[in-house]
C-alpha positions as CSV (number, residue, x, y, z in Angstrom):
1,X,96.3,103.7,69.0
2,X,96.9,104.4,65.7
3,X,97.6,101.6,62.6
4,X,100.4,102.4,62.7
5,X,102.0,103.4,65.8
6,X,100.7,99.3,66.3
7,X,102.1,97.9,63.8
8,X,105.3,99.3,65.4
9,X,104.9,97.5,68.5
10,X,103.7,94.5,66.5
11,X,107.2,94.7,64.9
12,X,109.6,95.4,67.9
13,X,107.3,92.6,69.4
14,X,108.5,90.0,67.1
15,X,111.7,91.1,66.8
16,X,112.1,90.5,70.7
17,X,110.8,87.6,70.3
18,X,113.1,86.4,67.4
19,X,116.0,87.8,69.2
20,X,115.1,85.8,72.8
21,X,114.4,82.4,70.9
22,X,117.1,82.8,68.6
23,X,119.6,82.7,71.5
24,X,120.2,86.2,72.5
25,X,122.3,86.2,75.2
26,X,120.0,89.1,76.8
27,X,117.9,90.4,74.4
28,X,116.1,93.0,76.5
29,X,119.3,94.6,76.9
30,X,118.7,98.6,76.1
31,X,121.3,101.6,75.9
32,X,119.9,104.2,77.9
33,X,120.9,108.2,76.1
34,X,120.0,111.2,78.6
35,X,120.7,113.9,79.2
36,X,121.6,116.9,81.7
37,X,119.3,119.9,82.2
38,X,122.6,121.4,80.9
39,X,122.1,119.2,77.7
40,X,125.2,117.3,78.7
41,X,124.4,113.5,77.3
42,X,125.1,110.0,79.0
43,X,124.5,106.4,78.2
44,X,124.1,103.5,80.1
45,X,122.6,99.6,78.9
46,X,119.7,98.4,81.3
47,X,116.9,96.1,80.8
48,X,113.5,96.4,79.6
49,X,111.1,95.3,81.6
50,X,108.0,95.9,79.9
51,X,106.4,97.5,77.0
52,X,102.8,98.4,75.4
53,X,100.6,101.3,73.9
54,X,102.3,103.5,76.3
55,X,105.8,102.9,76.0
56,X,108.8,101.3,77.4
57,X,110.1,100.7,80.9
58,X,112.8,100.2,83.0
59,X,113.3,100.7,86.9
60,X,115.9,102.4,88.6
61,X,116.8,104.8,91.6
62,X,115.6,107.6,91.4
63,X,118.4,109.5,93.2
64,X,121.2,107.8,90.4
65,X,122.6,110.3,87.5
66,X,119.7,108.9,85.2
67,X,117.2,109.5,87.6
68,X,118.0,112.9,88.4
69,X,118.6,113.8,84.4
70,X,115.6,111.9,83.6
71,X,113.8,114.4,86.3
72,X,115.8,117.7,85.3
73,X,115.3,116.2,81.4
74,X,112.3,114.0,80.3
75,X,113.4,113.0,77.1
76,X,115.4,109.7,76.1
77,X,116.8,107.7,73.8
78,X,116.6,103.6,74.1
79,X,118.6,101.7,71.4
80,X,118.1,98.0,70.7
81,X,121.2,95.9,69.0
82,X,120.6,92.1,68.0
83,X,123.7,91.4,66.7
84,X,123.0,87.7,65.9
85,X,119.5,88.4,64.7
86,X,119.4,88.4,61.0
87,X,122.3,90.4,59.6
88,X,122.0,92.5,62.8
89,X,119.3,94.2,63.8
90,X,119.0,98.0,65.7
91,X,115.7,99.5,66.4
92,X,115.6,103.3,67.8
93,X,113.0,104.5,70.2
94,X,112.9,108.5,71.1
95,X,110.5,110.1,73.3
96,X,109.1,112.1,76.1
97,X,109.6,110.2,79.9
98,X,107.1,109.5,82.8
99,X,106.7,108.6,86.0
100,X,105.6,104.7,86.0
101,X,102.2,104.4,88.4
102,X,103.1,103.6,92.3
103,X,100.9,100.4,91.9
104,X,103.7,99.0,88.4
105,X,106.4,100.0,90.4
106,X,104.9,97.5,93.3
107,X,103.9,95.4,91.7
108,X,107.3,94.7,89.5
109,X,109.4,94.9,92.6
110,X,107.9,92.3,94.2
111,X,108.6,90.2,91.4
112,X,112.0,90.6,92.2
113,X,115.0,88.3,93.6
114,X,114.8,89.5,97.5
115,X,119.0,90.2,97.3
116,X,117.3,92.8,94.1
117,X,115.3,94.1,96.7
118,X,117.5,94.2,99.7
119,X,120.4,96.1,97.1
120,X,118.0,98.7,95.7
121,X,118.0,100.1,99.8
122,X,121.5,99.5,100.1
123,X,123.2,100.4,97.1
124,X,123.1,104.7,96.8
125,X,123.6,104.4,93.3
126,X,126.2,106.8,91.5
127,X,127.5,108.0,94.8
128,X,131.1,107.4,95.7
129,X,131.7,104.3,97.3
130,X,135.2,104.6,99.1
131,X,135.4,100.2,99.4
132,X,133.3,97.0,98.4
133,X,133.3,96.3,102.0
134,X,131.1,99.3,102.7
135,X,128.8,97.9,100.3
136,X,128.3,94.3,101.8
137,X,128.3,96.2,105.3
138,X,125.1,97.8,103.6
139,X,124.1,95.2,102.4
140,X,123.9,92.6,105.5
141,X,122.7,95.6,107.5
142,X,119.5,95.9,105.3
143,X,119.2,91.9,105.0
144,X,119.4,92.2,108.9
145,X,116.8,95.3,108.9
146,X,113.9,93.0,106.5
147,X,115.1,89.9,108.3
148,X,111.1,87.5,108.2
149,X,109.6,90.0,106.6
150,X,109.0,91.2,103.3
151,X,111.1,93.8,101.8
152,X,109.5,96.6,100.5
153,X,109.9,99.1,98.0
154,X,112.6,101.7,98.4
155,X,110.5,105.4,97.8
156,X,113.7,106.5,95.7
157,X,113.0,103.3,93.2
158,X,111.0,103.2,91.1
159,X,110.3,102.8,86.9
160,X,110.5,105.7,84.1
161,X,108.0,105.1,81.2
162,X,109.5,106.4,77.6
163,X,106.5,107.8,75.3
164,X,107.8,106.9,71.9
165,X,107.7,110.2,69.4
166,X,110.3,108.1,66.8
167,X,110.7,104.3,66.4
168,X,113.1,103.4,63.9
169,X,114.1,100.2,62.4
170,X,117.6,98.8,60.8
171,X,117.9,95.9,59.3
172,X,121.6,95.5,58.5
173,X,122.7,94.1,54.7
174,X,125.6,93.1,52.5
175,X,127.8,95.6,52.1
176,X,126.5,98.5,53.8
177,X,123.1,98.7,52.5
178,X,121.0,98.8,55.1
179,X,117.2,99.3,55.1
180,X,115.5,101.8,57.9
181,X,111.8,102.1,58.3
182,X,111.5,105.6,60.4
183,X,107.9,105.4,62.6
184,X,107.3,109.5,63.9
185,X,104.7,110.5,65.7
186,X,103.8,114.5,64.0
187,X,100.8,116.6,65.3
188,X,99.5,113.0,66.8
189,X,99.4,111.4,64.0
190,X,102.0,108.4,63.3
191,X,103.8,108.7,59.9
192,X,105.8,106.0,58.4
193,X,108.9,106.4,55.8
194,X,112.1,104.8,54.3
195,X,115.4,106.9,54.9
196,X,118.4,106.3,53.4
197,X,121.1,104.1,55.3
C-alpha cells in the first residue's frame, strides 16, 4: 500500500469516526451508483460494513437489480454525505467491484440479527410484490423452516467490495468556496491533487 493511499484511508477513517462521534444518525450510509450493461445508471443508499486497504464493502442480494448490474458491469461509485460534519463533508469513491470471499460473507451474515437473516431468505429483492401480506407469509414460512437452528447464509446473498481507483474528499465552505482533495490511482501509483470547487 502506497503512502498516499494509506493517507486517504486514514483520512476516511478519521472523518467516519468524527461523523459517528458527532451524532450523525447513519454515518455509514452511502449512495451506491451502478450502471447496467447498456450504461443506464441507477443509485440507492446502502450501509458500509467494512473498509481496509482492499476496498469498501457492502452486502446485498446478488439477484437484486444492483446485484445484476454489478455482475454485468463491475464498476461503482460510492458517495458519503455527512451534512452535520464541519461545513458538510462529502467523500466520493470510484472503482472496480469484486465479490467478497465466502468466509467474509459467512462471518458477516452470522453477525446479523436473526430477523434480518430470515429476511434475506424471504425477500425476493427487486421483484414485484403483490401485497405486503405475501412478504409477511414468506417471513413466517422461513421462520418455521429454520426454527431451532442457525439461519444459514442464502447462496444468493453476499458482499461486494469496491476497489478504489479514485477517492475525493470534499470539504464545504462558505460562499461555495469548497476544498477538494482528489486521490487517483494511475498505472498502479497513487497521486494527489487539489481541484477547483
